[in-house]
DOFITI-198497 format. One line per field, with one value per residue (C-alpha): residue in one letter; x, y, z; chain. Coordinates in pm, 1 decimal. Each point is the difference from the previous one (the first is absolute). Layout:
BEGIN
type <- a, ...
c1 <- X, ...
c2 <- Y, ...
c3 <- Z, ...
mol <- A, ...
This chain:
BEGIN
type <- m, r, r, p, p, a, a, l, r, t, f, l, e, p, y, d, r, a, i, s, r, l, f, f, a, a, r, e, a, v, l, v, a, a, p, g, a, t, e, l, i, y, d, a, y, n, a, v, t, v, a, y, s, f, t, d, r, l, q, e, a, f, c, h, v, a, a, y, r, e, h, v, n, l, g, f, n, r, g, a, g, l, a, d, p, e, r, l, l, a, g, t, g, t, s, i, r, h, i, r, i, a, t, v, g, d, l, r, r, p, g, v, r, s, l, v, r, a, a, v, k, q, g, r, s, l, n, p, r, a, p, v, a, p, r, s, i, v, k, a, v, n, g, r, k, r, r, p, s, s, v, k, r
c1 <- 4244.1, 92.6, -76.2, -232.4, 190.4, -45.3, -175.3, -266.2, -62.9, -28.7, -244.6, -224.7, 2.1, -326.7, -186.1, -180.0, 227.8, -223.2, 51.6, 376.9, 7.2, -192.8, 227.7, 317.6, -147.5, -82.5, 349.5, 147.4, -214.8, 135.9, 361.0, -13.9, -108.5, 244.3, 294.4, 199.2, -260.6, 62.8, -252.1, -112.5, -155.4, -252.6, -166.2, -275.8, -289.2, -252.6, 208.5, 339.2, 99.5, 293.3, 44.0, 221.1, 225.3, 310.5, 143.7, -32.7, -266.4, -364.6, -118.3, 153.5, -172.3, -194.4, -169.1, -81.7, -128.4, -206.5, -115.4, -314.1, -174.6, -215.1, 143.0, 301.7, 12.8, 234.8, 17.7, 113.4, 125.0, -86.1, -273.3, -240.2, 233.3, 20.1, -199.2, -242.2, -208.6, -115.6, -112.7, 191.6, 105.1, -198.9, 23.7, -118.4, 296.2, 194.3, 293.7, -6.7, -195.5, 10.0, -111.7, -119.7, 182.8, -225.3, 204.2, 349.9, -167.5, -109.0, 366.3, 26.8, -279.1, 132.4, -162.9, 169.5, 338.0, -47.9, -77.2, 310.7, 217.5, -151.1, 59.8, 362.6, 40.2, -146.3, 239.6, 304.3, -100.2, -38.5, 368.0, 231.3, 312.1, 178.9, -212.9, 126.0, 94.3, -312.0, -46.9, -261.1, -32.8, -210.6, -164.9, -107.6, -366.1, -105.6, -339.5, -222.1, -30.2, -339.7, 82.6, -194.1, -61.7, 84.1, 182.5, -238.8, 177.4
c2 <- -1752.3, 315.7, -2.7, 276.1, 275.0, 16.5, 337.1, -144.3, -290.9, 248.5, 220.9, -301.7, -128.1, 175.5, -173.2, -330.1, -287.8, -79.5, 353.2, -26.5, -336.3, 142.8, 303.8, -209.6, -233.2, 299.4, 139.7, -331.5, -7.0, 340.3, -84.3, -331.0, 192.7, 285.9, -125.2, 312.5, 240.0, 238.4, 10.0, 338.3, -73.1, 236.5, -23.0, 245.5, 121.9, -262.7, -271.2, -162.4, 23.4, -116.7, 151.0, -174.5, 183.6, -75.2, 325.0, 151.5, 245.6, -34.6, 165.4, -291.2, -265.8, -255.3, -201.5, 19.9, -218.1, 159.3, -147.2, 149.5, -99.8, -265.0, -58.5, 11.7, 166.9, -78.8, 328.6, 100.0, 357.3, 27.4, -260.5, 205.9, -69.8, -377.2, -249.9, -167.9, -251.0, -173.6, 332.7, -58.3, 359.1, 234.7, 376.3, 304.4, 237.4, 119.4, -238.5, -236.6, -324.4, -282.4, -350.2, -85.1, -314.4, -223.4, -321.1, -105.4, -191.4, 331.5, 70.3, -322.8, 90.9, 27.5, 342.3, 135.8, -138.3, 151.1, 342.0, -16.3, -90.8, 284.3, 246.5, -115.4, 61.1, 349.6, 59.2, -96.3, 246.1, 297.5, 68.4, -166.4, 98.5, -274.8, -91.3, 40.0, -313.6, -152.1, 99.1, 84.4, 363.4, 100.0, 336.6, 212.3, 96.2, 239.1, 26.1, -197.1, -364.0, -162.5, -358.8, -293.5, 71.6, -352.6, -284.1, -272.1, -332.2
c3 <- 7040.6, 187.7, 367.8, 112.8, 180.0, 376.5, -24.3, -230.3, 235.1, 288.6, -192.8, -60.1, 360.7, 99.7, -282.7, 15.9, -100.5, -298.0, -134.7, 49.5, -180.4, -296.2, -6.5, -7.9, -263.9, -221.9, 61.3, -110.5, -315.7, -102.2, 83.7, -188.4, -309.7, 67.0, 207.9, -86.5, 136.1, 284.7, 283.4, 130.0, 339.1, 156.8, 339.5, -88.8, 208.8, -111.7, -167.3, -25.2, -363.9, -207.8, -347.0, -256.0, -243.6, -203.1, 131.9, 345.8, -116.7, 100.4, -321.1, -190.6, 210.8, -202.1, 273.3, 368.6, 281.4, 276.2, 331.2, 148.4, 320.8, -168.6, -346.8, -231.2, -340.1, -284.9, -185.7, -345.7, -19.1, -370.0, 8.6, -208.9, -292.1, 51.3, -202.8, 240.4, -196.5, 319.8, 151.2, 321.2, 56.8, 221.3, 23.5, -187.4, 19.9, -300.3, 57.8, 297.2, 8.4, 255.4, 79.6, 348.9, 109.0, 208.6, -11.4, -99.1, -283.3, -153.7, -73.4, -201.8, -240.4, -357.5, -42.8, 311.1, -106.7, -344.9, 149.8, 219.3, -301.0, -205.1, 285.3, 27.6, -373.6, 45.6, 287.2, -202.8, -273.1, 235.4, 32.4, -250.3, 196.9, 186.5, 301.4, 352.0, 190.2, 155.3, 360.7, 259.1, 102.6, 299.8, -53.2, 294.5, 9.7, 270.2, 157.8, 231.5, -99.2, -39.0, 82.4, 131.2, 367.7, 103.6, -165.4, -115.6, -28.0
mol <- A, A, A, A, A, A, A, A, A, A, A, A, A, A, A, A, A, A, A, A, A, A, A, A, A, A, A, A, A, A, A, A, A, A, A, A, A, A, A, A, A, A, A, A, A, A, A, A, A, A, A, A, A, A, A, A, A, A, A, A, A, A, A, A, A, A, A, A, A, A, A, A, A, A, A, A, A, A, A, A, A, A, A, A, A, A, A, A, A, A, A, A, A, A, A, A, A, A, A, A, A, A, A, A, A, A, A, A, A, A, A, A, A, A, A, A, A, A, A, A, A, A, A, A, A, A, A, A, A, A, A, A, A, A, A, A, A, A, A, A, A, A, A, A, A, A, A, A, A, A, A, A, A
């Protein structure tokens, strides 16, 4: 398993340890299903987010993991097009759907694993050219950060 880059660990430091643990568990679930994926890491104004793509282009991302102050989402960039017989996906937008991850056990649910596999398959079909070598790319996001005001351990 790929070690998280130092910048990602730094971005998550202000968050409660439970949030960081859920984030890294969700990251691992995606990378187990897509070991060749590139991580696009964003320290945005209200969340730390990693998008996964088989290229280095955000528009070809198939999945993302986002840490918010009090929860973690496992997102599917084209989730509206995924079969979801267990009705796990939340969201009403035209494309993106997500699952709120409350426990590491949520990531082991067969329906969640199936959605991740289906998203990986979508991702591979987005750009049939040879994928770039998997890597982690930190993207700059400007603006005032809205982070937890104190670290809750």
